[in-house]
N, C-alpha and C positions, 0 to 999 in steps of 0.2 A: 502495497498498500504504498502510493507518494506522500513522505513526510514532509508536513510545513518548512523543514530547508531545504526540500528540492525544488519550490517555490521562486518566482522571482519577484524586485519588489514593483511588477506592476499585475503580475496579479493578485499581490493582498491588496496592494493598495486600490483596484480595480472593486475587489468585495468587500475592504474598509467603506469605500463610496456607494457601496449599491446597499448596502446596507444603512445607512446616513437616511437613504432617499424611502425606506420603510419610517421612519423613524420621524414623526409631523411635526416633534415640537426640541426636533435636534441634539446637540449635546447637553449632557449633565452636568459636565462639569465635577464629573468625576475623579473622585479620589482614591479609591479603590475600587479595585477588582478580584476576583474568584475568575480565575482558569485554569481550560486543562491543563494535567501536565505534558499531556500527550497531544498535539494539536497535527491529524495528518488531512484526511482527503473526506473521511466520512463527518468527520465535527469543525472543517475548516471554516461555514457559513456561520455557528451558532458563535467563533471566535470572533468572525470580524464586527456580529454584531456586536460586541461586550466591547471590544477594543474604536467601533463605533463613535462611542460615549466619551474620549479620553480628548481632550485638547492639549497639545504637547503644549502649546506657547503657553500655558501657566505654570509649566513643569521644569524647574532643572533638573529634574534626579528621581531617576525610578528606583526605585528598590523592590526586589523581585527572592520572595521568599518561598522555599520548597522545603520538602521530608525528605532528608534523605535513611535508608531505609535499615543501616545498621547506626545498633547506639554506638559513638564514638568517644575518647576524652576527654576529647572540645568537642564542648555541647550543642554549642551555634558558632558554629566556625565559617569564617568571609574568606574567598580566594585572597592570596596578594597579588593576584595583576593589576598591571597598571592599565590596561585595557580591556576588553573582552572580543572576539574576534567572531565575527557571522559570515554566510555566507553576499550579506549586502554590505559588507566591511568595516569598521571598529567601529566601539564604544566605547569613551572613558569610565576609567572609575574616578567614583566621587572619592579619592582619598580620607582628604577632612572628615568626612560624615561619618566612615568605614571605623577614622580614629576615634572616633566619639563617641560610638557604642562601645568599643574596646572602653573608653573612660567612665561610661555609665556603672557594666556589671561584668564581673571576674570571667563570666560565662560567654562573652564572647569575646572570640580570637581571629586574629589574619594566621589560618593556616588553609591549607593546600589538600588535607587529606581526602574529605567529602567532594572536590569537587574532580570533575572530568569533561570530557566531549559529551556527556550524551543526557546532561540536565537541562532542565527544563526553563533556563535562562535564553539559552540559545533562540529559542521555538520564539518564547515572546519577545524576545527583544528584536527578531524580524519582523515583528507588526510594528512596535514602538519606531523602528527605523524606515520604515514606511511610512512613517507620521511626519517625520521630524529627524532632520539631523545635528540639530543641538540636544543634544539630552547627557550626561554623568548618569553610570548604576554604581549599584549596590546590588550584593548576592549574600546571601540569610541562607546555609544551608540549618535546617534542627535537625538535628543530629542524636534527640533522645525524648523520648515519649511522654517523660516524666512532666504530670500538669504541670508541679513547679515551674520546670524548665518555660514552658508555653504558658505560663500564668509573668514569666518575669520575660522574654520576650515580647509580648504585648504590651508590656505596662513599658519599657522602653523603645519602642516602636514609638508610641504613644505619647511618650515623653520628651524627647527627642526631632520629633517630625510634627507633632501639632502645630506647631505656627512655620513650619518651612515651605517649600510650593514643591511638597514632595510625591509622587504616587507611587502607592503598596501595588503589587499584581502577587495575593497568594496562588499555588497551583494549588490545585485541589480535584476530584473527580466524585463523581456518586453513576454509577450508571444508569442508563433511563428506565431499567422495570424495578427497581429497588423504592418504586413512590411512595409501598407505606416507612418504609424509613424515610424516604423525606421527608415525608408526613411527622413524624417525630421528631426528626432534627428541629424541622420549623417550628414547631408547636415550642420545644427547651428557650430556641432564640425569641420566639416572640417573650417570652416572658423572664427576658433574663439570664433564664436562668443557666450561669455557664460551671458553674458545680456539678451541676447534672449532667452539662451535655458532655464535660470532661470525663466525667465516673461511665457513660453512655460509651464514646470514642475507645475510650482507653478499655473498657469490659471486654476487650475482643469479637462483641457481636457486630461491630460495625464493620460496614464494607466498603469504608472508604478511602480511595487511594489519597495521602497530603493530611492525613487526620490534625498532624499537629498544626502544619501553615493554617489547615481553616477557621480552627479555635484561633489560633490568635488574633484569623483576622477578624472572629466575630467579635472576638472583644475589640479592639480598637475600633469598629462601625460602633459595636457600642458608645466607649467612655467618648466618641466623637458625634454622638448623633445625627450620623450618618443614616440616609433612605436604601437600604437594601433591597433590590429590584434583584430577584431571580428572572432568568429567560422562559423559566420552566414555567413562567405564571400569565407570561407574555405571547409565546412563540404555540399555532395550531400545531397541534398533531409535535408535540416539541420529540429528538430521537437524541439531544445531548445530552453530556453530563449536565444532572441533575444541581447540581452546585454552579455550575458557570452562572455569574451574577457580578453588578456593578453597583453603585455606591455614591450616593450625593450628599449635600449637605443637610436633608432633613432628617424627621424619626424614621425609623426600622419601618417597612409598611408590605406585608406581603399578601397578590394579590390572588391567591390561590382558590 
């Protein structure tokens, strides 16, 4: 199956423009996205829809957060690169912000153990590069599913980025046929029951990929009072990841 890294800039740009034409109200000034970990031909249209809500002219930095499959000594590692390279070119790393994360908490490390060519970062960057050629990026891997680490990540993101012109991208997925689980998760979010969400997703009963990134995103959205909109509630006969979503600047709303 054709992976997003095989797409051209023109294909991605045209996909985003097509998605924008279907949004009569235009962009939402999104500050936070939930995007699929793996983007391919099957979910390309959905990824275009969520990225069509982004105006990078309002953002100097993009922070991409994803869950690492293995537990590592460095709980929240960040790649040491000076830049990230995709088929569409290079994106500079915001070294100042990366060091700022390290200054906030001992669990953040500049360390390459979790960094590799197959991480979701590069797929997300290709959409962002198709939107703008002028932004920097920071990559954060969550290499421990301990609830305390997830809460710490959310706290630091909230504190460091609350007043900054940054877009947060959390990489996570829940396949379309797990609608009962999606309903349960959204009910917990509506009640702002973050402890219940952490307990459920870490019980081993969840089918979500990227659980730690997802929970951190939910907590940050709640703290910032952002309006979470899941595409599942907007698109007829929806077939993408149920967690694909964008967040604007109002209180959380679910249209299911």
